[in-house]
C-alpha positions in Angstrom: 119.6 37.2 61.6 117.8 38.9 58.6 114.7 38.2 56.3 117.0 35.4 54.0 117.9 33.9 57.0 114.6 33.0 58.5 113.1 32.0 55.4 115.7 29.5 54.9 115.4 27.9 58.9 111.3 28.0 57.8 112.4 26.0 54.1 114.8 23.6 56.4 112.7 22.9 59.3 109.7 21.9 56.2 111.9 19.6 54.6 113.5 18.0 57.9 110.2 16.8 58.7 109.2 15.8 55.6 112.2 13.3 54.7 111.8 11.9 58.8 108.4 11.0 57.7 109.2 9.5 54.4 112.5 7.3 55.3 110.6 4.2 56.9 107.6 4.1 54.4 107.7 1.9 51.2 106.7 2.2 48.0 103.3 0.9 48.5 102.9 2.7 51.6 103.2 6.0 50.1 99.9 4.6 48.0 97.9 4.3 50.9 94.8 7.0 51.3 93.9 7.7 54.7 90.2 7.6 53.8 88.2 8.0 50.3 88.7 11.3 48.4 92.0 11.8 50.7 95.3 12.2 48.3 98.0 9.3 48.9 101.5 10.6 49.9 103.0 9.7 46.5 100.5 12.2 44.7 101.1 14.5 47.2 104.9 14.7 46.9 104.9 14.8 43.5 102.5 17.7 44.0 104.9 19.4 46.2 107.8 19.0 44.0 105.6 20.3 41.3 104.5 23.4 43.2 108.3 24.3 44.2 108.9 24.8 40.6 105.9 27.0 39.7 106.7 29.1 42.8 109.8 28.9 41.6 108.7 30.8 37.7 107.0 33.4 39.8 110.4 34.4 40.8 112.2 33.9 37.6 112.1 31.8 34.9 115.7 31.4 35.4 114.6 30.1 38.7 112.8 26.6 37.3 114.6 23.7 37.8 113.5 21.3 34.8 111.9 18.5 36.0 111.6 15.1 33.7 109.0 15.5 31.0 106.0 14.7 32.0 106.2 15.0 35.9 103.9 18.2 36.3 101.1 16.6 34.4 101.7 13.3 36.2 101.2 15.2 39.6 98.3 17.6 38.2 94.9 17.7 40.4 93.4 15.8 37.6 95.4 12.5 38.6 95.0 13.3 42.2 92.9 9.8 42.0 95.4 7.7 40.3 96.6 4.5 42.0 97.8 2.4 39.7 102.0 2.6 40.9 103.2 2.1 37.0 101.6 5.7 36.4 103.7 7.4 39.1 106.8 7.7 40.1 109.1 5.6 42.0 109.5 6.6 46.4 113.4 6.6 45.2 112.6 8.7 42.4 110.3 11.4 44.1 113.1 11.3 47.2 115.3 12.4 44.8 113.3 15.0 43.0 111.9 16.4 46.5 115.8 16.6 47.5 117.1 18.1 44.8 114.4 21.3 43.9 114.4 21.8 48.4 118.4 22.5 47.2 117.6 24.2 44.1 114.9 27.0 46.3 117.7 27.4 49.1 119.9 28.3 45.8 117.9 30.4 44.8 117.1 32.3 48.0 120.6 32.6 48.6 121.0 34.3 45.4 117.9 36.5 45.0 119.4 40.1 45.9 117.2 41.2 49.3 115.9 43.8 47.4 113.7 41.2 45.4 112.4 39.9 48.4 109.3 42.5 48.5 108.8 42.3 44.4 105.1 41.0 43.4 104.6 37.3 43.3 101.7 37.3 40.9 100.1 35.4 43.3 97.3 36.1 45.6 97.7 33.7 47.9 101.4 34.9 48.5 101.8 38.3 47.0 105.6 39.1 47.3 108.3 36.8 46.5 109.4 36.4 50.4 105.6 35.1 51.3 106.4 32.4 47.7 109.4 31.5 49.7 108.0 31.0 53.0 105.4 28.8 51.5 108.1 26.7 50.3 108.9 25.6 54.1 104.8 25.4 55.1 103.1 24.2 52.5 105.8 21.1 52.9 104.6 21.3 56.7 101.2 21.1 55.9 101.1 18.1 53.4 103.4 16.2 56.1 100.6 17.2 59.1 98.4 14.8 56.6 101.2 12.5 56.5 101.8 11.7 60.3 98.1 10.6 60.2 99.0 8.3 57.6 102.0 6.9 59.1 100.1 6.1 62.3 97.0 4.2 60.5 100.4 2.4 59.1 101.1 1.6 62.6 104.1 3.8 63.1 105.2 6.0 66.0 105.2 9.3 66.1 108.1 10.9 65.3 107.4 14.3 66.5 
């Protein structure tokens, strides 16, 4: 196994867990906040999609998958308190973008020369391209851990 294969495994694990947690949730479920001031899954999923695009931009401007106009602004820190479904994407829209963004990130990884993995990303929290790609999986898993709590509050049994 090489570094790119290890990164691919990490990225796929985050996607696997998140997709499983989302499968039986409704649009309304995605708006449940586990406590005051906490983000609902709809916003977190949009944030993950937008963040992945930002991370890909640090690899190369050509590595960015175009998102719908205004998407990043719809899911910015300033909008984390929005609960109006009319101002957010539906579960189906988010799930499609999440799947496409994941597939795109895997393609970027596959096409990236090994020599680029050590290159500086320009981000303090993920200083190399490899650490940035590693975050693709761990960032998703971090949020999915929050979704586990929401799922339990909604009466769902643990999946993992």
